[in-house]
C-alpha positions as CSV (number, residue, x, y, z in Angstrom):
1,M,-257.7,-45.6,224.0
2,K,-259.7,-43.7,226.6
3,T,-256.3,-42.1,227.6
4,L,-257.0,-39.7,224.7
5,N,-260.8,-38.9,225.4
6,K,-260.4,-35.7,227.3
7,Y,-258.0,-34.3,225.1
8,I,-259.9,-35.1,222.0
9,L,-263.0,-33.6,223.3
10,L,-261.4,-30.5,224.8
11,G,-258.7,-30.0,222.2
12,A,-260.1,-31.1,218.8
13,L,-262.4,-28.2,218.7
14,T,-259.8,-25.6,219.2
15,L,-256.9,-27.2,217.4
16,S,-257.5,-25.2,214.1
17,V,-257.5,-21.7,215.8
18,A,-254.5,-22.7,218.0
19,S,-252.6,-23.5,214.8
20,C,-253.2,-20.1,212.9
21,D,-254.1,-17.2,214.9
22,L,-254.1,-17.3,218.6
23,D,-253.8,-13.5,218.9
24,M,-257.0,-12.7,217.0
25,V,-259.5,-15.4,218.6
26,P,-259.3,-16.5,222.3
27,E,-259.1,-20.1,222.3
28,T,-261.7,-20.3,225.1
29,S,-264.2,-18.5,222.7
30,V,-263.9,-21.2,220.0
31,T,-266.7,-23.7,219.5
32,D,-267.3,-26.4,217.0
33,A,-270.4,-24.5,215.7
34,S,-268.4,-21.3,215.0
35,Y,-265.6,-23.2,213.1
36,W,-265.3,-25.3,209.9
37,K,-266.6,-22.4,207.7
38,T,-263.9,-21.2,205.5
39,E,-260.8,-22.5,203.8
40,G,-258.8,-20.7,206.4
41,D,-260.4,-22.8,208.9
42,L,-259.5,-26.0,207.1
43,R,-255.9,-24.6,206.6
44,G,-255.5,-24.1,210.2
45,A,-256.8,-27.3,211.2
46,C,-254.3,-29.2,208.9
47,N,-251.5,-26.9,210.1
48,R,-251.7,-28.7,213.3
49,F,-250.2,-31.9,211.7
50,Y,-247.0,-30.0,210.8
51,E,-246.7,-28.5,214.3
52,Q,-246.9,-31.8,215.9
53,M,-244.0,-33.4,213.8
54,N,-241.3,-33.4,216.4
55,G,-239.6,-36.7,216.4
56,N,-240.9,-37.8,219.9
57,N,-241.9,-41.2,220.8
58,D,-240.6,-43.2,217.8
59,L,-243.3,-41.9,215.7
60,G,-241.0,-41.4,212.8
61,D,-242.0,-37.7,212.2
62,G,-239.2,-35.7,213.1
63,F,-235.4,-35.5,214.0
64,K,-234.4,-38.2,216.4
65,H,-231.4,-40.4,216.8
66,D,-232.8,-44.1,216.9
67,Y,-230.9,-46.4,219.3
68,R,-233.3,-49.3,218.9
69,S,-231.0,-51.4,216.6
70,D,-227.3,-52.3,216.3
71,E,-226.6,-49.0,214.3
72,L,-226.2,-46.3,216.9
73,T,-225.1,-46.3,220.6
74,T,-225.1,-43.7,223.5
75,G,-222.2,-45.8,225.1
76,G,-224.7,-47.9,227.1
77,A,-227.7,-50.3,226.6
78,N,-230.9,-49.2,225.0
79,A,-233.9,-51.1,226.4
80,V,-235.2,-52.0,223.0
81,S,-231.9,-53.0,221.5
82,S,-230.7,-55.0,224.5
83,G,-234.0,-56.9,224.9
84,N,-235.0,-55.2,228.2
85,V,-238.3,-53.5,227.5
86,Q,-240.9,-53.8,230.3
87,I,-244.5,-53.5,229.7
88,P,-245.3,-49.7,230.0
89,T,-248.3,-48.2,231.8
90,T,-248.7,-45.8,228.8
91,N,-246.5,-45.1,225.7
92,G,-246.5,-42.2,223.5
93,A,-245.9,-44.5,220.6
94,W,-249.5,-45.5,221.1
95,T,-251.1,-42.3,222.6
96,D,-249.5,-39.7,220.3
97,A,-250.2,-41.7,217.2
98,Y,-253.9,-41.9,218.1
99,W,-254.0,-38.2,219.0
100,R,-252.9,-37.4,215.5
101,I,-255.3,-40.0,214.2
102,F,-258.2,-38.5,216.0
103,I,-257.3,-35.1,214.8
104,A,-257.4,-36.4,211.2
105,N,-260.7,-38.1,211.9
106,N,-262.1,-34.8,213.2
107,I,-261.0,-32.9,210.2
108,I,-262.4,-35.6,207.7
109,E,-265.9,-35.5,209.5
110,K,-266.3,-31.8,209.9
111,A,-264.3,-30.2,206.9
112,P,-267.3,-30.8,204.6
113,R,-269.3,-28.1,206.6
114,A,-267.1,-25.4,205.0
115,D,-268.3,-23.3,202.2
116,V,-265.7,-24.2,199.7
117,S,-265.3,-26.0,196.3
118,E,-265.1,-29.8,196.0
119,A,-261.5,-29.3,194.9
120,V,-260.5,-27.3,197.9
121,L,-262.4,-29.5,200.3
122,N,-260.7,-32.6,199.0
123,K,-257.2,-31.0,199.2
124,Y,-257.5,-30.7,202.9
125,L,-259.4,-34.0,203.2
126,A,-256.4,-35.4,201.4
127,E,-253.9,-33.9,204.0
128,A,-255.9,-35.3,206.8
129,R,-256.1,-38.7,205.1
130,F,-252.3,-38.7,204.5
131,F,-251.4,-38.2,208.1
132,R,-254.1,-40.7,209.2
133,G,-252.4,-43.4,207.0
134,Y,-249.0,-42.2,208.1
135,Y,-249.7,-42.8,211.8
136,Y,-251.7,-46.0,211.5
137,F,-248.7,-47.5,209.5
138,E,-246.4,-46.3,212.5
139,L,-248.8,-48.3,214.8
140,V,-249.0,-51.4,212.8
141,K,-245.1,-51.5,212.6
142,K,-244.8,-51.5,216.3
143,Y,-248.0,-53.2,217.6
144,G,-249.4,-55.3,214.8
145,D,-253.1,-55.4,215.1
146,V,-254.5,-52.1,216.4
147,P,-258.0,-50.7,216.8
148,L,-259.0,-49.1,213.5
149,L,-261.2,-45.9,214.3
150,L,-262.3,-43.9,211.5
151,K,-264.7,-41.3,213.0
152,A,-264.4,-38.3,215.3
153,I,-265.1,-38.8,218.9
154,N,-267.6,-36.3,220.5
155,D,-268.7,-38.5,223.6
156,T,-266.4,-40.2,226.2
157,K,-269.2,-42.9,226.2
158,D,-268.9,-43.6,222.7
159,P,-268.8,-47.6,222.4
160,D,-266.3,-47.4,219.6
161,L,-263.7,-46.4,222.2
162,M,-264.0,-50.0,223.5
163,M,-263.4,-51.5,220.2
164,P,-261.0,-54.6,220.0
165,R,-258.0,-54.6,217.8
166,T,-258.5,-54.8,214.1
167,P,-256.5,-57.2,212.0
168,R,-253.3,-55.9,210.5
169,A,-254.3,-56.6,207.0
170,E,-257.5,-54.5,207.4
171,V,-255.7,-51.5,208.9
172,I,-253.2,-51.5,206.1
173,K,-256.0,-51.7,203.5
174,Q,-257.3,-48.4,205.1
175,V,-253.7,-47.0,204.9
176,Y,-253.5,-47.7,201.3
177,E,-257.0,-46.2,200.6
178,D,-256.0,-43.0,202.5
179,L,-252.7,-42.7,200.6
180,E,-254.6,-43.3,197.3
181,F,-257.0,-40.5,198.1
182,A,-254.2,-38.3,199.1
183,A,-252.3,-39.0,195.9
184,T,-255.4,-38.1,194.0
185,W,-256.2,-34.8,195.6
186,L,-252.9,-33.5,197.0
187,P,-251.2,-30.7,195.0
188,D,-248.1,-31.5,192.8
189,I,-244.9,-30.7,194.7
190,D,-244.3,-27.8,192.4
191,K,-247.8,-26.3,193.2
192,L,-247.6,-26.3,196.8
193,D,-248.9,-23.2,198.8
194,K,-246.3,-23.9,201.4
195,W,-243.1,-25.8,201.2
196,G,-242.9,-28.6,203.8
197,H,-246.6,-29.4,203.3
198,V,-247.5,-32.8,201.8
199,A,-247.7,-33.1,198.1
200,R,-249.1,-36.0,196.0
201,Q,-245.5,-37.4,195.5
202,A,-245.2,-37.7,199.3
203,A,-248.3,-40.0,199.2
204,I,-247.0,-42.0,196.4
205,A,-243.6,-42.3,198.2
206,M,-245.5,-43.5,201.4
207,K,-247.1,-46.3,199.1
208,V,-243.6,-47.3,198.2
209,R,-242.6,-47.4,201.9
210,V,-245.7,-49.2,203.3
211,G,-245.7,-51.7,200.2
212,L,-242.1,-52.7,200.6
213,Y,-242.5,-53.1,204.4
214,E,-245.7,-55.0,204.4
215,G,-244.5,-57.2,201.6
216,T,-241.2,-58.3,203.3
217,H,-242.8,-58.5,206.6
218,G,-245.4,-60.7,205.1
219,K,-242.8,-62.9,203.5
220,Y,-240.4,-63.4,206.3
221,H,-243.0,-63.3,209.1
222,N,-245.8,-65.2,207.3
223,S,-248.0,-62.1,208.4
224,G,-249.7,-61.5,204.9
225,E,-251.8,-63.7,202.8
226,D,-250.4,-62.2,199.5
227,Y,-247.2,-60.5,200.4
228,R,-246.5,-60.1,196.6
229,S,-249.3,-57.8,196.1
230,H,-247.7,-55.5,198.5
231,L,-244.4,-55.7,196.8
232,K,-246.3,-54.9,193.5
233,T,-247.8,-51.9,195.1
234,S,-244.3,-50.6,196.1
235,I,-242.8,-51.3,192.8
236,D,-245.7,-49.5,190.9
237,A,-245.5,-46.5,193.0
238,A,-241.7,-46.2,192.8
239,K,-242.0,-46.5,189.1
240,E,-244.4,-43.7,189.0
241,L,-242.0,-41.4,190.9
242,I,-238.8,-42.5,188.9
243,T,-240.5,-41.8,185.6
244,S,-242.2,-38.6,186.7
245,G,-239.2,-36.4,186.2
246,K,-239.9,-34.5,189.5
247,H,-237.1,-35.9,191.5
248,E,-233.4,-36.6,191.3
249,L,-230.5,-37.3,193.7
250,Y,-228.7,-34.1,195.1
251,P,-225.3,-34.2,193.7
252,D,-223.4,-33.7,197.1
253,F,-224.0,-36.3,199.8
254,E,-222.2,-34.5,202.5
255,K,-224.1,-31.2,201.7
256,L,-227.5,-33.0,201.5
257,F,-227.6,-32.9,205.2
258,Q,-227.0,-29.3,205.5
259,D,-229.2,-26.3,205.3
260,V,-227.9,-25.5,201.9
261,A,-229.9,-28.5,200.6
262,E,-233.3,-27.3,202.0
263,G,-236.2,-26.5,199.9
264,R,-237.4,-27.5,196.5
265,Q,-234.2,-26.6,194.8
266,N,-233.1,-29.8,196.1
267,R,-235.0,-32.4,194.1
268,E,-234.2,-35.2,196.4
269,N,-236.5,-33.8,199.0
270,I,-240.0,-35.3,198.7
271,F,-241.4,-34.5,202.0
272,V,-239.6,-32.6,204.9
273,K,-240.3,-31.4,208.4
274,E,-239.5,-27.7,208.3
275,Y,-237.5,-25.9,211.1
276,G,-236.3,-22.5,211.3
277,P,-236.3,-19.8,210.0
278,N,-232.6,-20.4,209.4
279,G,-230.2,-18.6,211.7
280,S,-230.5,-17.0,215.2
281,A,-234.2,-16.1,214.6
282,A,-235.2,-19.8,214.4
283,T,-238.5,-20.5,216.3
284,T,-238.9,-24.2,215.4
285,T,-235.8,-25.9,216.4
286,H,-234.1,-29.3,217.4
287,G,-230.9,-30.5,219.0
288,T,-229.5,-33.4,216.9
289,I,-226.3,-31.8,216.0
290,R,-225.4,-31.1,219.6
291,Q,-226.2,-34.7,220.5
292,M,-223.7,-35.8,218.0
293,E,-220.9,-34.4,220.2
294,N,-221.9,-35.8,223.6
295,T,-224.5,-38.6,223.0
296,V,-224.6,-40.6,219.7
297,S,-222.0,-42.6,217.7
298,V,-222.1,-45.4,215.1
299,T,-221.1,-48.9,216.2
300,R,-218.5,-51.0,214.6
301,N,-221.2,-53.6,213.9
302,V,-222.5,-51.3,211.2
303,V,-219.3,-49.6,210.1
304,D,-218.2,-53.1,209.1
305,L,-221.1,-53.2,206.6
306,F,-219.5,-50.6,204.5
307,L,-217.8,-52.0,201.3
308,Y,-214.2,-51.5,200.2
309,T,-213.5,-49.6,196.9
310,D,-213.3,-53.0,195.0
311,G,-216.8,-53.6,195.7
312,L,-216.2,-56.4,198.2
313,P,-217.1,-56.7,202.0
314,R,-214.6,-56.9,204.7
315,E,-214.4,-60.7,204.7
316,K,-213.7,-60.7,201.1
317,S,-211.7,-57.5,200.1
318,A,-207.9,-57.6,199.7
319,Y,-207.9,-54.2,201.0
320,T,-208.8,-55.2,204.5
321,I,-206.3,-54.2,207.0
322,T,-205.8,-56.9,209.6
323,P,-204.7,-56.1,212.3
324,E,-205.5,-52.3,212.4
325,T,-202.9,-50.2,214.1
326,S,-204.6,-47.0,213.7
327,Y,-208.2,-45.6,214.4
328,D,-208.2,-44.4,210.7
329,D,-207.3,-47.8,209.2
330,V,-211.1,-48.6,209.1
331,F,-211.5,-45.8,206.6
332,S,-208.9,-47.0,204.1
333,N,-210.0,-47.7,200.6
334,R,-213.7,-47.8,201.8
335,D,-216.9,-46.6,200.2
336,P,-216.7,-42.8,200.5
337,R,-219.8,-42.6,202.5
338,L,-218.0,-44.1,205.5
339,G,-215.6,-40.9,205.6
340,M,-218.7,-38.7,204.9
341,T,-220.6,-40.4,207.9
342,C,-217.9,-40.6,210.6
343,Y,-214.9,-38.5,211.5
344,K,-211.2,-39.3,210.9
345,I,-208.4,-38.3,213.1
346,G,-207.6,-34.5,212.8
347,E,-210.7,-33.6,210.9
348,E,-212.6,-30.3,212.2
349,A,-215.2,-31.5,214.5
350,Y,-217.1,-30.5,217.5
351,K,-214.3,-28.7,219.4
352,G,-211.5,-28.5,216.9
353,A,-209.5,-31.2,215.4
354,F,-211.1,-34.7,216.0
355,T,-209.4,-37.0,218.6
356,P,-210.9,-40.5,219.0
357,H,-212.6,-41.4,222.3
358,N,-212.6,-37.6,223.5
359,F,-216.6,-38.0,223.5
360,H,-217.6,-41.2,222.4
361,R,-217.0,-45.0,222.5
362,G,-218.2,-45.7,218.9
363,Y,-217.4,-44.0,215.6
364,S,-218.2,-40.2,216.0
365,I,-220.9,-39.0,213.4
366,K,-220.0,-36.4,210.8
367,K,-223.0,-36.8,208.6
368,G,-225.1,-33.6,209.0
369,F,-222.8,-31.9,211.4
370,D,-222.7,-28.0,211.3
371,I,-220.5,-26.0,213.6
372,V,-222.6,-23.0,213.4
373,Q,-225.8,-24.8,214.6
374,W,-223.7,-26.8,217.0
375,S,-223.0,-23.4,218.6
376,T,-226.7,-22.5,219.2
377,N,-226.7,-25.2,221.9
378,S,-229.6,-27.3,220.6
379,K,-231.5,-24.5,218.8
380,E,-230.8,-26.0,215.3
381,W,-232.8,-25.3,212.3
382,T,-231.9,-27.7,209.4
383,D,-235.0,-29.3,208.1
384,W,-235.6,-33.1,208.6
385,M,-236.0,-35.2,205.3
386,A,-239.0,-37.3,206.2
387,I,-238.8,-39.0,202.8
388,R,-236.1,-38.5,200.3
389,Y,-235.7,-39.8,196.8
390,A,-232.9,-42.1,197.6
391,E,-235.3,-44.2,199.6
392,V,-237.5,-44.6,196.5
393,L,-234.7,-45.8,194.5
394,I,-233.3,-48.5,196.9
395,S,-236.7,-49.6,198.0
396,Y,-237.7,-50.1,194.2
397,A,-234.4,-52.3,193.8
398,E,-235.2,-54.3,197.0
399,A,-239.0,-54.7,196.0
400,L,-238.1,-55.8,192.4
401,Y,-235.6,-58.4,193.9
402,E,-238.2,-59.7,196.5
403,Y,-241.0,-59.9,193.8
404,N,-239.0,-61.4,190.9
405,G,-236.1,-63.2,192.6
406,S,-233.8,-61.2,190.4
407,I,-232.9,-57.6,189.2
408,S,-231.5,-56.4,185.9
409,D,-228.2,-54.6,185.6
410,D,-230.3,-51.7,184.2
411,D,-232.4,-51.4,187.3
412,L,-229.3,-51.7,189.4
413,D,-227.9,-48.8,187.5
414,I,-230.7,-46.6,188.3
415,T,-231.0,-47.5,191.9
416,V,-227.7,-48.9,193.7
417,N,-225.4,-47.7,191.3
418,A,-226.8,-44.3,191.2
419,L,-226.3,-44.1,195.0
420,R,-222.7,-45.1,194.5
421,N,-222.1,-42.8,191.6
422,R,-223.3,-39.8,193.7
423,V,-220.4,-40.4,196.3
424,G,-217.7,-41.5,193.7
425,M,-217.7,-45.2,194.7
426,P,-215.6,-46.9,191.9
427,A,-217.1,-50.3,192.1
428,K,-220.7,-50.9,190.4
429,L,-222.9,-53.7,191.6
430,T,-223.8,-56.1,188.6
431,N,-225.2,-59.5,188.3
432,A,-221.9,-60.7,186.7
433,F,-219.9,-59.1,189.7
434,A,-222.1,-60.7,192.4
435,Q,-221.8,-64.1,190.8
436,A,-218.0,-63.9,190.2
437,N,-217.5,-63.0,193.8
438,G,-220.0,-65.1,195.6
439,L,-222.1,-62.2,196.7
440,D,-225.8,-62.5,197.8
441,M,-227.6,-59.8,195.5
442,L,-230.4,-59.3,198.2
443,E,-227.8,-58.9,200.9
444,E,-226.0,-56.4,198.7
445,I,-229.2,-54.3,198.1
446,R,-229.9,-54.4,202.0
447,R,-226.3,-53.4,202.7
448,E,-226.7,-50.3,200.3
449,R,-229.7,-49.2,202.1
450,T,-228.2,-49.5,205.5
451,V,-225.0,-47.5,204.7
452,E,-226.9,-44.8,202.9
453,F,-229.5,-44.2,205.5
454,I,-227.4,-44.3,208.8
455,D,-228.9,-42.2,211.5
456,E,-232.1,-41.6,209.5
457,N,-234.4,-43.9,211.4
458,K,-234.5,-46.8,208.9
459,R,-232.3,-49.6,210.4
460,Y,-234.8,-50.7,213.3
461,D,-237.6,-51.1,211.0
462,D,-235.5,-52.9,208.4
463,I,-234.2,-55.6,210.9
464,I,-237.7,-56.1,211.9
465,R,-239.3,-56.6,208.6
466,W,-236.3,-58.9,207.5
467,K,-236.7,-60.9,210.6
468,I,-233.0,-60.8,211.4
469,A,-233.2,-59.0,214.8
470,E,-232.4,-62.4,216.6
471,K,-229.1,-62.4,214.6
472,V,-227.9,-58.8,214.8
473,L,-229.1,-57.5,218.3
474,P,-228.0,-60.1,220.9
475,V,-224.4,-59.9,220.1
476,D,-221.4,-57.9,221.3
477,I,-221.9,-54.2,220.5
478,I,-218.4,-53.2,219.3
479,G,-217.2,-49.5,219.5
480,A,-214.1,-47.9,218.0
481,L,-210.5,-48.8,218.1
482,C,-208.6,-47.0,220.9
483,I,-204.7,-46.7,220.2
484,S,-202.7,-45.3,223.2
485,G,-200.8,-43.1,220.9
486,E,-203.8,-41.6,219.3
487,T,-205.6,-40.7,222.4
488,T,-204.4,-39.4,225.8
489,Q,-202.9,-42.1,228.0
490,S,-205.3,-41.3,230.7
491,K,-208.2,-41.9,228.4
492,Y,-206.6,-45.2,227.2
493,D,-206.1,-46.3,230.8
494,E,-209.7,-45.4,231.6
495,L,-210.8,-47.6,228.8
496,K,-208.5,-50.3,229.0
497,A,-210.7,-52.8,231.0
498,K,-213.1,-52.9,228.1
499,L,-210.5,-53.2,225.3
500,T,-210.0,-56.4,223.5
501,V,-206.7,-58.3,223.7
502,G,-206.3,-60.5,220.7
503,G,-210.1,-60.1,220.0
504,S,-210.9,-61.5,223.5
505,L,-212.2,-59.8,226.6
506,N,-213.5,-61.3,229.9
507,G,-212.4,-64.7,228.8
508,K,-214.6,-64.6,225.6
509,Q,-213.9,-64.0,221.9
510,R,-215.2,-60.8,220.9
511,Y,-213.8,-59.7,217.6
512,G,-211.4,-61.8,215.5
513,T,-208.0,-61.3,216.8
514,Q,-208.1,-57.4,216.9
515,D,-206.4,-55.7,219.8
516,D,-207.8,-52.5,221.5
517,L,-211.3,-52.4,220.2
518,Y,-213.7,-51.0,222.8
519,V,-216.7,-53.4,223.7
520,I,-219.6,-51.3,224.4
521,E,-222.0,-54.0,225.4
522,F,-221.5,-57.7,226.0
523,A,-223.6,-60.2,224.1
524,E,-224.4,-62.0,227.4
525,D,-226.1,-58.8,228.5
526,R,-228.4,-58.7,225.5
527,R,-231.3,-60.8,224.3
528,F,-233.9,-61.0,221.7
529,D,-236.9,-63.1,222.3
530,T,-238.5,-64.1,219.0
531,A,-241.8,-64.9,220.7
532,K,-242.5,-61.4,221.8
533,D,-239.9,-58.7,220.9
534,Y,-240.9,-58.4,217.2
535,L,-243.7,-56.4,218.6
536,Y,-244.0,-53.6,221.1
537,P,-246.0,-54.5,224.3
538,V,-249.5,-52.9,224.4
539,P,-249.6,-50.3,227.2
540,L,-251.5,-51.6,230.3
541,Y,-253.7,-48.5,230.5
542,E,-255.1,-49.0,226.9
543,I,-255.9,-52.7,227.8
544,S,-257.6,-51.7,231.1
545,Q,-259.5,-48.8,229.8
546,S,-261.0,-50.8,226.9
547,G,-262.4,-53.2,229.4
548,G,-260.0,-55.9,228.1
549,A,-261.3,-55.6,224.5
550,V,-257.7,-54.4,223.5
551,T,-255.5,-57.4,224.2
552,Q,-251.8,-57.8,225.0
553,N,-249.3,-58.9,222.2
554,P,-248.2,-62.6,222.4
555,G,-245.4,-63.2,224.8
556,W,-245.7,-60.0,227.0
557,K,-246.7,-60.8,230.5
């Protein structure tokens, strides 16, 4: 943790002014004694959290295509997904999270110096505690036990910088306490001073997220003494939001990911990272749309999870086309979200009518694409939905089932079926339907979550907490069907060496009996070691600088 010391001591004292008015007060003139006096000082200090939300280092706080699971591909191996991670010297997933936590601690400790009312003070303390809880949760997901430091650091010789790792349960207990304080003192979403800042509903939604994660992780990894208490926390928080009348699903799934759905007018938004202002004047930007063209696509492994319109999966539906003779066969009679997530032949796309394999080896992403923002060359402005109401609904369904071992049709209607109704999916999920068709209800709820949130940074966390990574990661990663008549002959010839013949390639069965599926990665080149890969390796610098008090995760050498 000493990696951060210089930045904490030199940066934390000036973070507030750097966030609000650089032109008026030279950064070098700011001292701790001259700050922490007014509400403006507290506001400036907390603004730093929103500036830092940028999607870097797997912190779950901004736009980022996540290649760590079986969901997305760049056309080649990802170290996490393929099981080829090496122990790093440093890692922003650790240091950047602690940087944000130390900023929160600094505010929590020093904000009481300001001459403001208790209500005003608690509002800003609540912002700081929200983010402290947010980033401690991110650390726990990746590293398990982590040092729980809850005070500002003003001295590089502070012995707390040498503290060992705190048990996961204690860290999560603090996360809950921070989120509970935030839910008590943050303003209602309809009374925010500035859109994009956290409201009490965001803190409640984070309790839904944390409770579901820790409950299922505890159940399947035996990592919690009472996993049911976490599930109950998630259920109760979700009920509070569902019955509040503050949120509802946006009616148009495709437009949900466009800038027309920004702001409070879209009641699905619970917490967003603001970019913009919209248009050519944008000063806070990202480049995720541009990456859709030349970097990222969806794997066939995940495309196959989409149901058919009869409500049945690929292996059960009468609508399944076998063998497929066209790239578009995979879209026929499917959950409409598949066609809203990936491009079909001829649709207007990145550079005119879409042609398979012109840019990708998997299924090209349509979800969230905007040709106007694509044309800005990575100066895009659509806000990122850090938490949306659909997550609360599907989390409620999952937590209910995990807690009770069952879910009522009424609860399915306000959760799973609400998501399906939005996109015009004709088949409903009911207990009778699942029983009649030999469907596992929990698997169907998980499926719904997966297809709803493609490219929204959910899949990796899900396969970790469900403890299925050893099943879904060390397998062939399959791309899209490549038919010579639907792409140029030169492109077909270029890819032919990695196209299946009767489902086989390189002497091994890869995918049923299907011809011409592109195999992106071979199972024999991928691995997942259950003894170590469910946690990230602790960076070597953190271990050495703590004098060995911080220890390495099991299995990493």
